N, C-alpha and C positions, 0 to 999 in steps of 0.2 A: 702567340696566338694567331688565327688564321683570320686574317683581313677581311670583311666583308666590299661589296661593292659601294654600299650607303657609306663604310667609313672611307676608303678608299676617295669617294667624291667629295667627303666633309673635307678630309686631312686636304686637299686638294684645292677645296675652294669653288668646283662646279657642281654642276645637277648630276645625277646619278646615270641619265643618258647622253653624256655630253656627248661630242663629235671627239674624232680624234684630233681634229685641228685643235679644240678648244682645252682637251686636254695635255699636249703637247706644250699647247702656250701657259698655261697655269705650271705645270711643272717646272717650265725655262723659269719661270718666277721667283716660285719659291727654290727651287736649285739654285737661284744666286745668293741667295737668303740663308741657306742650312748650310750650304757644298763646305766641307771641313778645312778647306781650302780656305775661303772666305773668312774662318772663324767661326761657322755653325757647328753645330753636332753631328756629330757621325749615327747617331742610332735613329734620330729626326731625320737625315739625309737620305738614310737605306729604306726610312718607312716611307721618304716619299718617290723612292724607286719603285718601291712594291706596291703604294698604289697606281702609279702611272701604270705598271703592269697590270695590273689587277683590270683596269677602268680601259685598255687593249686589249688585252686578251681575251675578256668576255664583254661581249659585247651586250647591250640592255638589252632587256626582256621587250618586243616590240611592244606597244600600245593594246591595249585590248578592243577589239574592234566592235562597236556597239549589234548586236547579232538585228538582221534584217529585219523588218516590219511587214509583214504581207499586206498588200495592199487589198482593201476593200471592194468584196466582190461585185461587180455591177448589177443591178437587179435585171431580171428576168426580163420584163417588159424593154427594159434601155438597150437590151444587144437583139432583140426583134425585130424583123426586116420584113417588107412587103415582097412576096413571090415576083420572081419573073412571067413572063407568060410563059417560058419554057417550063421555070416551078410549075406554073399553075397547071401545067398538060401533065407532067410526070404528077399532080398530087391526082387528077382526075382519072389518070390512067391506074394509081394505087386502089384508087375508090373501086374502081372497076372490077380491078384482081380483087380486093378485098370482097366484095360480095359475090363474085364469082365462087371464091371458096365458102360460102353459106353451101350453095347450089350443090359442089363435089363432094364438101366431106358426106354428106348423106351414103354416097358409094363408098364407100371408106370403110375400115373397121375401125370402131370406137379408137382405138391410137393412132390410127391414122389420120383420123378427125379434127384429134387432139394437137396433132403436132400441123399439120395445117393450119389451124386456127391460128397457131402459135406463131410457125413462118408469116403469115399473113401480118397479122398484129405488128409482129416486126419488122416489114420490108416497111408497112405504114407509117409506123412511128418514127421509121429509119428517113424516108423520105419527110415527112412532115419534120423532121427537126433537120435535117440540114436545107430544106427550104425557106425555114423561118425565121433561122439563127444567123446575126452576121458573121463579118469574119473578127469582130472582138470578142465573142462569146470564147469561156474556156472550159477547160473539161466539164465545169460544173454545173456550168450550163446547160452543157451536151446534155448530159446523164440527166437533167433534171428537165428537162424537152421532150427526152426519150421516154421519161417514166410515164409525165403528162399527157402524153399522145397514146400510148401504149396501154396503159390501164381500163380506160373509155371503148377502146376499138376489141380491146381481147373480151372486155366484159361483155359487150354486145355483141360480137362476133360468138361468143360461145353460149350466151341465152340463146342467139335464132337457131346453131346446131342442136342446142339442148331441145328446142320447141318442137325439132324433128322428129324427136324420139331417141336421139343418141345419147348412150352413156356417158355422155362426155368431163361431165363435173366431177366421176371420179379419177381424171387425168388431168389435175389442172398442174400437177407439175411438170410435168410432158410441155402444157402449155406454155408455161413460165420459160422453158430451158431455150427458146432461142432469144428470147428477152435478155439473159442472162448472159448468152454467147455475145449480144451486141455491148451490152453495156461494159463487158470484158475487154472487148476489140474497140469501144471506146477510151474506154479510160488506162492512160500510161502508168498514172501511179499504179498499178497492179502488177506492171512490170515482168509479167507474164508473155506479152505480145510485142511488147519494143522496149528498148533499156530506157530505164530514166536517164531525162538528161537533167542534171543541177546548174544554175546557173552560177557562171565561172565569173 
């Protein structure tokens, strides 16, 4: 009958995950008592030899590591910071460009106007996200900030361009396209633009 690791450990009087040194020590103690030359039983001695062999040739399974627990995400307001002077200048410049998009869009076709509005809103959302979030912000914070910034800006620009008589509402997917691309570039978890790096 085949001896299991647990049976071998029980026979030698050690734990199933005993080290090689502990196995050798236990075997020497039992071998002195069970050796046939010392008046021991031959079958018992052979069982001890098999037990030692099993414990030394089949290493114990490593203990299961507990699954790492995810750190709770900090609230968005905890990772926000005040923009620097340069950041304020960038935000002002982006606001001017977004405003100009409202006046340039009527000169374009409906499709061109929708794409202009989408790109202006996405550019403004990127500028806001980069200047208002600190280094401790993770990907979720960045996507949330982009979303919170993009929706109102896109809504205002779309309404302003539609007010000028363009049928831009029918091109809402085109308006959202630059935003979708922006989120895809920010999100490494998508695995499309950057390889996923697992913690080691």
